[in-house]
N, C-alpha and C positions, 0 to 999 in steps of 0.2 A: 385489539392489536395482536391477533393470533400469529405466532411465528415460531417455528421449530428449528433447532440448530443442534449439531453434534457437540456434546460436551466430552472432551478427552478425560475428564476426571471420572465420569460415570461410564464411559464407553457406550453412550447411547444418545439417540436424538431426543431432545427434551423440549417441551414447551418453554419458551423464554419468558421470564418475568423479571422485572427490574426491582431492586430493593426499595427504591423510592419511586412511587407511581409517576409515570410520564417522563422519567429522567434516567438515562443510562450513563454510568461512569465506566470508561473503558481505558485500559492500559495496553499499549502496543509497543513491543520491543523494537526500538529504532536501530540505526546503524552504529557500528564501531568505526569512527572516522579516522581510520589509518590509511584509507585508499578510497578511490572512486567506487561507489556501490555498483555491483554487477546485476544483471537481469534476474538472477536467482533471488537476490534480495528484493527486487521490485515485484517479483511474483507475490511475496508476502505483503508488501506495502499496498499493492493494488487490491489484493483480496481484502485487507483490512479496510480500505476505502470503500469497497463494495458493501461490506458489512455495515460500516458507518452510514452509508447512504441509504441502505435498506431500512435500517432502524429509524432513520429520519422520515423515510417514505411512509412508514407505518405509524408515525405520529410521535415518536419519542424525541425528546431533546437529548443530545449526546454531548458529554464532556469527555474529550479524548486527550490522553497524554501519550506522547511518543518521546522516549528519552534519546539523548545523544551520548554515547559512550566515548568520552574523550580522554579517559585515563584507564589504561589496562595494560597487560603485557605487550600487546601489539602496538599501541600508540606510543608507549615509552620507547620500545625498540626502534620504531620508525623515526621518532624525533632524534634519537641519539645517532642513528645511522646518517640522518640528514644534517646533523650538527646544528639544529635549531631548537628553540624552546618548544615545549609541548603545545602551547597555545598557537605559536606560529606554524607548527607542523599540521595541526588539525584544522586550522581556519579555512584553507582552500577546499578541504574535503567537505566541511560543513556547507560552504557556499555552493559547491557542486551538487550536493544532495538536494538542497532546496530548489535549485534550477531544474533538476531531474524530476522532482515532484510536480513542478508546474508543467513540464513537458508531457507528463502522463495524466494531467488533469486530476490529480489527487487533491482532495479537499484538505485545507490546512487543519491540523489538530489545534485544540485550544491552548495546549502547552507543549513546548519542546525543551524540557529541562536538560541542561548539560551536567554531567557528573561532577565536574570540577567546581561547579557553583553550589554544590550541596554536601560538601564534606562534613560540616557541623551536624547535619541531620543523620549522616551515616555513623558518626562517632556516638551520637546519642542513642541510636538503635543498638549498636554493639554494646554499649554500656548496660542497657537493659537486659541484653542476653547474658552478659557476664553476671549481673546481679541475680538473674533467675536460674543460674547454674547450667545454662545451655552453651556456654562458651568458656574457653580457657586460654591462657597465654602460655606459649611454648618458650623453650630456653632462649631462642633467638629474639624474642620480643613480639613475634607475630601472634595474632589471635585467631583461634579456630572454633568452628561450630562443632559441638559434640553430637554426632548422629545417634549415639546411645541415649541421649537425653530426650529424644523426640521419637516415641514409638511408632508414629504414623509416617516416619520418613520412608519415601519410596512409593507413596500411594498414587501419585500421578503417573509415574513411569512403570508402575507395577513391578517393583524390584523385589527380589527375594532377600528378606532381611538376614537370612542365614549367611549370605555371602558378603555382608557388609563388615568392614574392618574398623571399628571404633578404636581410636588411639593411633591409628596409622593416618598420617596427615598428607593432604594434597595441597601444594603451594600454587600450582598452576591454575589459571583461570578456567581453562578448558580441558576436559578429560572425558573418557568414555566409561561405560558401565562396568568394565573390568576393574576400574579404579575407585569403586565406591568406598569412601572413607571420609574422615573429618575434613572439612574444606575451610579455606582461609577467608576470614572476614576482614582482617587488617594485616597487611604485610609490612613487616619491619623493613626499614630502609636498608639497601645494600648498594654496592657500587654500580650495579647494572641500572639502577634507577636515576643516576645522575642527580639533577637538581629537582627531581619530582618527589616532593615529600611535604607532609603536613604534620604539625604537632598534635599529639593525642595523649590520653592518660597512659598509654602503653609505650610511649616514645615516638620518635619521628618515623613516619611511614606513609602508606597509602592504602586505600580501600581495595578489597577484592572486587571482582566484577559483579558477583551476585548481590552483594549488599547494596550496591548502587541503585538497582531497580526497586528493591524493597523500600529504601528510604524515600525515593522520589515518588513512587506510587502513593505511599502513605501521606506524603505532604500535600499532594494535589487532589487525591481522590478519597482519602480516609483509610482507616485500617482495614476496612472490608468494602469491596466494590463489586460491580456486576460482571465484567468481562476482562480477561487477560488473554492476549493473542500472541502469535508468533509462528515461526515455521516449526515443523516437526523436529528439526534438529535442536530446538530450544527446550524440548521436553525434559531431557536430561543432558547435562546436569543443571542447566541454568534455572529452569522453572521449578524443578524439584527443590533446589536449594532455596529459591525465593520463598516457596511455601513454608519450608521448615523454619527458616529464620524469622519470617514475618509472623507466622501463627504462634511460634514459641514466645515471641516478644509481646504480642497483642492479645493472645487468648481467644481469637476469633478467626473464621475462615478468611483467607486473603481475597479470593475471587470465587463467585458462584459458578461461573462458566469459564472453562479453559478451552480455547478454540484455536486449532492449528491447521495450517495448510501444508500440503505435501510438497515434495522436492520438485525442482525444475531440472530437466535434462536438456541437452542440446544434441540434436541428431541421434537420439536414442542412447546417449552416454552421459555419464556424470561430467559436468562442466569442469574443465581443467586447462590451465595454461599449457601444460605439456602436450595435451592432445590438440591444441590449436583451436579449441571450441569455447574459449572463455570470452565473454562479451560484456562490456559495460553498455548502458543505454546509449552512450555517445558513439560507441563502435557501430551499433545498429543504425543509428540516425545517419552516420557517415556513409552508410551503404545506400542511402536514398529513401529509407523508410521514415515514417512520421511517428511522433509520439502517440497519436491517435491509433495508428495501426498496431503499434506495440501493445498499447493498452487493450485493444480488442483481443489480441492473441492471448494476453495474460488472463483475461476474465472468461474467455470462451470455454475453458475446461473447468469442471467442478473443482472447487478448492481442495477437496480431500483426495483427488486423483492426481497422480504424477503428470506433469505437463511436459510434453516433448516439443521443445522450441526449435523450429527450423526456418530457414529462409523461405522454403516452399509454403509453410503455414502462414508466414507473414504475407506472401503473395495472395494466398487465399483470403486473408483478412482484408487486404486491399480490395479484392473483388466484392466481398460481402459489404464493405462500407460503401463501395460505389453503388451497389443495388439500393442501399438505404438512401443515399443522397439523391439518386435518380427518382426514387419514389417520392421523397419529400419535395423535390423540385416540381414534380407533376402536381402534387397536392397544392403547393403554393400558387402555381399558375391557375389551377382550377378554382381555388378559394378566393383569390384576389383580395379585396378588402372586406369580404363578408365575415360577419361574426360567426363563431362556432355554434353549430346547432347540436342536435342529438347524434350520437354515433349510430351507424347502421347496426342492425341486430348482430350480424356476424362479428363486428368490431367490439361490441359490448361483451360478447362471449369470449373474444380474444383477451380483452382486458381482465376478465375473471381468471382465465387460464394462466396469464402472465403472473398475476399476483399469487395464485395458488402454487405455481412452480417456485417462485422466489421464497414463499413462506415455508416451503419444504426443504429446509437445510440449504438455502441459497442455490436451488437447482437452476443455475443460469443457462445450462444447455437447453433445458425444456423451455425456458423463458425466451431464448433467442429463436428457437424453433417456432414458437408462437408468433414472434415478431415477423419472421419471414413468411409465415402463413398469412399474416395480415397484409403484408406487401403484395403477395400473390393475389389475394382476394381484392385488394384495393386497385391493383393494376387492371384486373379483369373488369371491375366496375367502371373504372375510368374509360377503358377501351369501349365498353358497351354503352357509355354515356348514361350510366345508372347511378352515378354518384353526384349528389347535389353540391353546390358550392359550399353550403353550410356544413354538409357532411365531410367534405374535403378539409374544411377548417377544423372540424372536430377531430379528424384523424391526426392533423398536425399537432393539436393540443394533446392528444393521447401520446404521441411520440415524445413530445416535450416532457410530459409527466414521467414516462418510462425512463427518459434520459436523466432525470434527477437521481435515479437509482444506478443506471449503467455508466453515465458520464462519458459516453462514446458516440452517441447518435448524432449530435449536432456537429456539423462540419465547421471547424474553426475558420473564422474570417481570415483570408490571406492578406498579408501586409504587402501592399503594392509598392515596389521600389520607386523612388522619385523619377528615374529615367523612363519607366513604363508609364507612370502618371503623365509625364510630359508628352509622350507619344499619343496617349489617349486624348489629351486636350487638342493636339494637332489634328488627330483624326476627326474629332468632333467638329472642328472648324472646317475641315475639308468636306465633311458630309453636309454641313450647313451651306457651303458654297456649291454643293452638288458636284464636287470634284471626285468622282467615284474611283478614278484610277489612283489618285493619291490616297484615298481612303483604303483601297485594297492593298496598296504598297505598305502603308503603315500597319495594317493588320498582319501582313506577312512578316514585317520587321519584328513585331511583338511575338509572333509565333516562333520566330527563329531564336528568341530569347526565353522561350518556355512559357509564354502567356497567351491564352486563347481569349478572343474577344467575341462576344455574342451581342447582337443588336436586339433589343426588346422594346416594347411600347414605352417603357420607362427610361430608355436610354441604353448606353453601353454597359455591359457587364463583363468584367475581366476576371479570369481565374487561372491558376497554374495549370499547365498542361499535365 
């Protein structure tokens, strides 16, 4: 199961090995459910899905945990602004998130723990840090992690320890490298929190953002696991703080591999509502694109390269997917009901190149280039009638295998509306009666509603225009 991947912790591409033979335990930072997730978020989630799928392709069993941050500065502020409880405020955003995952064909993780369901685990972890001398309580009742107590603090983000300010405290969940200081593990209640508070040994309050992931990853994956992922914006402070508090409490490495994807830009600029280039997945779907097209666009650029998301690139994704669909339809027609035989030699070589590319730090660009080389060779063989039915069936099987990794090659079956289904039945009756004029009229009526009808030896086939 040879596979190499870039480890942010070592700043190098390393041969991946799992702590437990044949089983990969992976933690992926999920959404903060204070709003609808945007396409920049989904760049990370699609990358993590590609990683999960490739690990499974290589033969590993994967246990994946993706957290839902439903209590932090943003969710509390949003719920108070809306005048509703925290649970009522976050519920629709959780629902929307899972709908968007399905639209992008992202495989479900094994666990989706919500922070508010794991407060006891967070309190227990903070207690151990207090006992070990890694945390202290401030005058207002909040608890902070002491970065002075952990000499390796900064190893993931490569921070200069000389610039760190132990004793200076950061209460906010999010901050930049200019504010390296002791960070909050438990925040004492104040009026800005409203009714969001839990009892603890240090008084009523709520957890800081960073301790949430440490507690939940430990519960579901153990104190030490294989992979921790997220966007590059998570490296500091979030992942750096997770490492410090987890390793200080448990005395062992949190994760062997830290894998991060680069930023997504829109039209060459950072996504921003003020620039008018801020999109949720729903915004993009409303423009007439499909989840499949968005997924293709999000995986087509190497995960460590910045992705420039544009409507023109989505149009190009549509064209690429059309080429794939046309080729697989040709193979289906050629194969009929014949069982798959051996692949042609050129396709066997393509299969090796595809796997070698993906094994090399998920080089999906090279893998997709191999896929389209295969389509070109296959179309030439079909044109020259040099592809047997069994070989055509074998090519279809190869594409299905590749799609277990990519999750984008198989065209989703269209849901035919009842009114179109009724017209199809009327047209079938007209054709049976040899009423060709009525048959043509019904075909035109369906085309006017955006549905194309093709007559095949097996009957009518309808598809969206």
